[in-house]
C-alpha positions as CSV (number, residue, x, y, z in Angstrom):
1,R,-11.9,-6.8,14.7
2,A,-12.6,-5.1,18.0
3,D,-9.0,-5.4,19.2
4,A,-7.3,-4.0,16.0
5,T,-5.3,-0.8,16.1
6,G,-5.9,0.3,12.5
7,L,-2.2,0.9,11.9
8,G,-1.7,-1.8,9.2
9,L,-2.0,0.4,6.1
10,A,-0.1,3.3,7.7
11,I,2.8,1.0,8.4
12,V,2.7,-0.5,4.9
13,Q,2.7,3.0,3.4
14,Q,5.8,3.9,5.4
15,I,7.6,0.8,4.2
16,V,6.6,1.2,0.6
17,T,7.5,4.9,0.6
18,S,10.9,4.2,2.0
19,H,11.5,1.9,-1.0
20,Q,10.4,4.6,-3.5
21,G,7.2,2.7,-4.2
22,S,3.5,3.6,-4.3
23,I,0.1,2.2,-3.1
24,D,-3.1,2.4,-5.1
25,I,-6.4,1.6,-3.4
26,D,-9.7,1.2,-5.3
27,S,-12.7,0.9,-2.9
28,R,-16.1,0.0,-4.2
29,E,-19.1,0.1,-1.8
30,G,-20.5,-3.4,-1.3
31,R,-17.7,-5.0,-3.2
32,G,-14.6,-4.5,-1.0
33,C,-11.4,-3.0,-2.2
34,T,-8.3,-3.7,-4.2
35,V,-4.9,-2.7,-3.0
36,R,-2.0,-2.5,-5.4
37,I,1.6,-2.1,-4.1
38,H,4.1,-1.0,-6.7
39,L,7.8,-1.4,-5.9
40,P,10.7,-0.6,-8.2
41,L,13.0,-3.4,-9.3
42,P,16.5,-3.2,-7.9
43,G,18.7,-1.1,-10.2
44,S,15.7,0.4,-12.1
45,T,15.2,4.2,-12.5
46,P,12.0,5.7,-11.2
47,S,9.5,6.9,-13.9
């Protein structure tokens, strides 16, 4: 979109990081990308 700011993933990364999570992005030319967001369950210990 011509009117987009490009801040979407940066904001998502801040939110996920603040919840001790992580983001994995797998990009394949001509096929698009897969975005995986990992968030810990409440009360779980980080690995």
